[in-house]
C-alpha positions as CSV (number, residue, x, y, z in Angstrom):
1,M,46.8,-45.6,-4.4
2,Y,44.3,-46.4,-6.9
3,D,40.8,-45.1,-7.5
4,D,37.7,-47.1,-6.9
5,L,34.8,-47.4,-8.9
6,S,33.6,-43.9,-7.5
7,G,36.9,-42.3,-8.1
8,Y,38.1,-42.4,-4.2
9,P,41.5,-43.7,-3.6
10,I,42.0,-47.0,-2.1
11,A,45.2,-47.9,-0.7
12,V,45.8,-51.1,-2.8
13,A,48.8,-53.0,-4.3
14,S,47.8,-52.9,-8.3
15,H,45.1,-52.6,-10.5
16,E,44.0,-56.2,-10.7
17,V,43.5,-55.7,-6.7
18,R,41.5,-52.6,-7.4
19,E,39.3,-54.3,-10.4
20,A,38.7,-57.5,-7.6
21,W,37.7,-55.0,-5.1
22,N,35.0,-53.4,-7.3
23,E,33.9,-56.8,-8.3
24,A,33.3,-57.4,-4.5
25,V,31.8,-54.2,-3.7
26,E,29.3,-54.7,-6.3
27,A,28.4,-58.0,-5.3
28,I,28.0,-57.1,-1.6
29,L,25.2,-53.9,-2.8
30,A,23.8,-56.6,-5.1
31,H,23.6,-59.3,-1.8
32,D,25.3,-61.8,-4.1
33,R,25.7,-64.9,-2.8
34,S,29.5,-64.6,-4.0
35,A,30.1,-61.5,-2.0
36,A,32.0,-63.4,0.9
37,E,34.3,-65.4,-1.5
38,R,35.2,-62.1,-3.8
39,L,36.1,-60.5,-0.6
40,A,38.1,-63.2,0.6
41,G,39.8,-63.6,-2.7
42,T,40.7,-59.6,-2.8
43,I,42.1,-60.2,0.8
44,A,44.4,-63.1,-0.2
45,S,45.4,-61.1,-3.1
46,D,46.5,-58.0,-1.0
47,P,46.9,-59.0,2.5
48,D,47.8,-55.1,3.7
49,F,44.7,-54.0,1.9
50,A,43.4,-52.3,5.3
51,L,39.8,-51.3,4.0
52,A,39.1,-54.9,2.8
53,H,39.9,-56.5,6.4
54,A,37.6,-53.5,7.7
55,V,34.9,-54.5,5.5
56,N,35.2,-57.7,6.4
57,G,34.4,-57.2,9.8
58,L,31.8,-55.2,9.3
59,L,29.8,-57.7,7.4
60,L,30.7,-60.6,9.8
61,L,29.1,-58.2,12.7
62,S,25.8,-57.2,10.4
63,L,25.0,-61.5,11.1
64,A,24.0,-60.0,14.5
65,R,25.7,-63.5,15.8
66,A,27.6,-63.7,19.3
67,D,30.0,-66.3,18.0
68,V,31.2,-64.5,14.9
69,I,32.6,-61.4,17.3
70,P,35.9,-62.9,17.8
71,A,36.1,-63.2,13.8
72,A,35.5,-59.6,13.4
73,V,38.4,-58.7,16.2
74,V,40.9,-60.9,14.0
75,C,39.8,-58.3,11.2
76,M,40.5,-55.4,13.1
77,D,43.4,-56.8,14.1
78,D,44.6,-57.4,10.6
79,A,43.1,-54.1,9.3
80,L,45.3,-52.3,12.1
81,R,48.6,-54.5,10.7
82,A,47.4,-53.4,7.1
83,K,47.3,-50.0,8.0
84,A,50.7,-49.8,10.1
85,A,52.5,-51.4,6.7
86,R,50.9,-49.1,4.1
87,T,49.6,-45.6,4.3
88,I,46.0,-45.1,3.8
89,S,43.4,-42.4,3.3
90,D,41.3,-40.5,6.0
91,R,38.1,-42.1,4.4
92,E,39.4,-45.5,4.7
93,D,40.6,-45.1,8.6
94,K,37.0,-44.1,9.2
95,F,35.9,-48.2,8.0
96,L,38.3,-49.3,10.4
97,Q,37.0,-47.0,13.4
98,A,33.5,-47.7,12.4
99,L,34.5,-51.5,12.8
100,E,36.3,-50.8,16.1
101,Q,32.7,-48.9,17.6
102,W,30.7,-51.7,16.6
103,I,33.1,-54.4,18.2
104,M,32.6,-52.2,21.5
105,D,28.9,-52.3,21.5
106,A,28.6,-49.4,19.9
107,P,26.8,-49.5,16.6
108,R,24.9,-46.3,16.6
109,R,28.5,-44.7,16.9
110,A,29.7,-46.8,13.8
111,A,26.9,-45.5,11.9
112,V,27.8,-41.9,12.6
113,I,31.3,-42.5,11.7
114,L,30.1,-44.1,8.3
115,E,27.8,-41.5,7.7
116,D,30.6,-38.6,8.3
117,I,32.5,-40.5,5.4
118,L,29.6,-39.4,3.0
119,V,29.9,-35.4,4.1
120,S,33.5,-35.5,1.5
121,Y,32.7,-38.6,-0.3
122,P,28.8,-38.3,-0.9
123,Q,29.3,-41.2,-3.6
124,D,30.9,-43.7,-1.4
125,M,28.3,-46.5,-1.6
126,L,29.8,-48.8,0.5
127,A,29.5,-46.5,3.5
128,V,26.1,-45.6,2.2
129,K,25.0,-49.3,2.4
130,L,26.7,-49.9,5.7
131,A,25.2,-47.2,7.4
132,H,21.8,-47.5,6.2
133,M,22.3,-51.6,7.1
134,L,22.7,-50.3,10.5
135,R,20.6,-47.9,11.2
136,F,17.7,-50.3,9.8
137,M,19.1,-52.7,12.3
138,L,18.9,-50.2,15.3
139,G,15.6,-48.6,14.0
140,D,16.6,-45.5,13.3
141,Q,14.1,-44.7,10.6
142,L,14.3,-40.7,10.5
143,P,18.3,-40.7,10.3
144,M,18.1,-43.5,8.0
145,L,16.3,-41.6,5.6
146,T,17.8,-38.2,6.4
147,V,21.1,-39.0,5.5
148,L,20.0,-40.7,2.2
149,Q,17.9,-37.9,1.0
150,R,21.0,-35.6,1.2
151,V,23.4,-38.0,-0.8
152,V,21.3,-40.1,-3.3
153,P,21.0,-37.5,-5.4
154,A,24.8,-37.3,-5.9
155,F,24.9,-40.4,-7.7
156,G,22.6,-39.1,-10.4
157,S,21.6,-41.7,-13.0
158,R,24.7,-42.4,-14.5
159,H,26.7,-43.5,-11.6
160,P,27.5,-47.4,-11.8
161,Y,25.7,-47.6,-8.3
162,A,23.0,-45.1,-8.9
163,G,20.3,-48.1,-8.5
164,F,22.0,-49.2,-5.5
165,A,21.8,-46.0,-4.1
166,Q,17.9,-45.4,-5.0
167,G,17.5,-48.9,-3.9
168,C,18.3,-48.0,-0.3
169,L,16.2,-44.3,-0.5
170,A,13.0,-46.2,-1.4
171,F,13.7,-48.8,1.8
172,A,13.9,-45.9,3.9
173,L,11.2,-44.0,2.5
174,E,8.9,-46.8,2.5
175,E,9.4,-47.1,6.5
176,R,8.5,-43.7,7.1
177,G,5.0,-44.4,5.3
178,L,6.1,-42.4,2.1
179,Y,4.4,-45.4,0.1
180,A,3.8,-43.4,-2.8
181,E,7.2,-41.8,-3.3
182,A,9.0,-45.3,-2.2
183,E,7.7,-47.2,-5.0
184,R,8.7,-44.5,-7.5
185,V,12.2,-44.8,-6.3
186,G,12.2,-48.8,-5.9
187,R,10.8,-49.1,-9.5
188,L,14.0,-46.4,-10.8
189,A,16.5,-48.4,-8.6
190,V,15.6,-51.9,-10.3
191,E,15.2,-50.1,-13.5
192,L,18.6,-48.5,-13.1
193,T,20.2,-52.1,-11.5
194,P,18.0,-54.9,-12.5
195,R,20.5,-56.8,-9.4
196,D,19.1,-54.6,-6.9
197,V,17.2,-56.9,-4.3
198,W,17.0,-54.1,-2.1
199,G,15.2,-52.0,-4.4
200,R,13.0,-55.0,-5.5
201,H,12.6,-55.4,-2.0
202,A,11.1,-52.1,-1.0
203,V,8.6,-51.9,-4.1
204,A,7.4,-55.4,-2.2
205,H,7.0,-53.4,1.0
206,V,5.0,-50.9,-0.6
207,L,2.8,-53.5,-2.5
208,E,2.2,-55.3,1.0
209,M,1.5,-52.1,2.6
210,T,-1.0,-50.8,0.2
211,G,-2.8,-53.8,-0.2
212,R,-2.2,-54.9,-4.2
213,A,-1.7,-58.6,-3.7
214,D,-2.2,-59.4,-7.3
215,E,0.5,-56.4,-8.4
216,G,2.7,-58.0,-5.7
217,I,2.6,-61.4,-6.9
218,A,3.5,-59.8,-10.8
219,W,6.6,-57.7,-9.4
220,L,8.0,-61.1,-7.7
221,E,6.9,-63.6,-10.2
222,D,10.2,-64.4,-11.7
223,P,12.4,-65.3,-9.0
224,G,15.5,-65.7,-12.0
225,R,15.7,-61.7,-11.5
226,W,17.3,-62.5,-8.2
227,A,18.9,-65.7,-8.9
228,H,22.2,-64.1,-7.9
229,A,21.2,-63.0,-4.1
230,N,22.3,-65.0,-1.3
231,N,19.6,-66.0,1.7
232,F,17.9,-62.7,1.0
233,T,16.1,-65.0,-1.7
234,L,14.3,-66.5,1.3
235,H,12.7,-63.5,2.5
236,L,11.5,-62.5,-1.0
237,F,9.8,-66.0,-1.3
238,W,8.5,-65.0,2.0
239,H,6.8,-61.9,0.7
240,Q,5.6,-63.9,-2.7
241,A,4.0,-66.3,0.0
242,L,2.2,-63.4,1.7
243,F,0.7,-61.8,-1.5
244,Q,-0.3,-65.4,-2.4
245,M,-2.1,-65.8,1.1
246,E,-4.1,-62.5,0.3
247,A,-5.1,-63.1,-2.7
248,G,-6.7,-66.5,-1.4
249,R,-3.8,-68.8,-3.0
250,F,-3.3,-70.8,0.0
251,A,-1.9,-73.9,-1.8
252,E,0.6,-72.1,-4.0
253,A,1.7,-70.1,-0.7
254,I,2.1,-73.6,1.1
255,A,3.8,-75.2,-2.0
256,L,6.2,-71.8,-2.1
257,Y,7.2,-72.8,1.6
258,D,7.9,-76.5,1.1
259,H,10.0,-76.0,-1.8
260,R,11.4,-72.6,-2.1
261,M,11.8,-71.8,1.7
262,A,12.1,-74.8,4.3
263,V,14.7,-76.3,1.8
264,G,16.7,-73.2,2.3
265,C,16.2,-72.1,5.8
266,S,19.4,-71.7,7.3
267,D,20.2,-70.9,11.2
268,D,20.5,-66.9,10.1
269,Y,17.8,-65.1,12.1
270,R,16.6,-63.7,9.3
271,D,15.4,-66.9,7.6
272,I,14.2,-68.1,10.9
273,A,11.7,-65.2,11.3
274,S,10.7,-65.4,7.7
275,C,10.1,-69.5,7.9
276,A,8.3,-69.1,11.5
277,S,6.3,-66.0,11.0
278,L,4.6,-67.5,7.4
279,L,4.2,-70.7,9.6
280,A,2.4,-68.7,12.2
281,R,0.2,-66.9,9.3
282,F,-0.9,-70.2,8.0
283,E,-2.0,-71.6,11.5
284,Y,-3.8,-68.1,12.2
285,A,-5.7,-68.1,8.6
286,G,-6.6,-71.7,9.9
287,V,-4.4,-73.3,7.1
């Protein structure tokens, strides 16, 4: 057993695998485009690392695509095989249980299991992120906020994942309409962890909901700040285009769509939603 970056034990084969896992977790939290590759590399280095297999399956299911379910089932099988080969902690086992529940079409039960981890391990940022993601997908705004309000103080300001924790809290606050607090927490998240695109996204939501287009344009004016991110970048460009439209800068919004969004639109439903909804807004505005 080795400890992860939060000081919690993980059943890995070596210090090198531990370091690779920490890098993969940070990439997941940062929505870094390298996350899948880093996670795959960790698994290749230690095929008996049950937690990594389970997290891989959970991330696959987060794509909300029926065609990834068989691959998630393979992850579950690999996780169970790894569990039989090496003793794992109760905390790690709960990730396997959460994956099993989601595969069985019980994502809300999966969220409850992940949140149960946080009772004894409040600084398990991966459990925080995955539970937060599930609650958001399910529309469970109040539980999403309640859990985060309980666990985020445990991270303080010096924990390596403090910014990511604050970013999740900021988005949960914004979704409940607590805009002033959400903005304060979101800006803190980005200050603590500049790579936290989720916290930056939360502040963009606040600026949109409070009608501050010029501030929104300034907040998102430098895409280099999230150059590391995966296709979530497309959604941030969508937010920027909305601000530009609201400021009457339609030519800039159209150019942003043509050169930043359309060229990068995948078949991910979130990409399609961002592109289609922006085109609809252009049409409604008579552009």
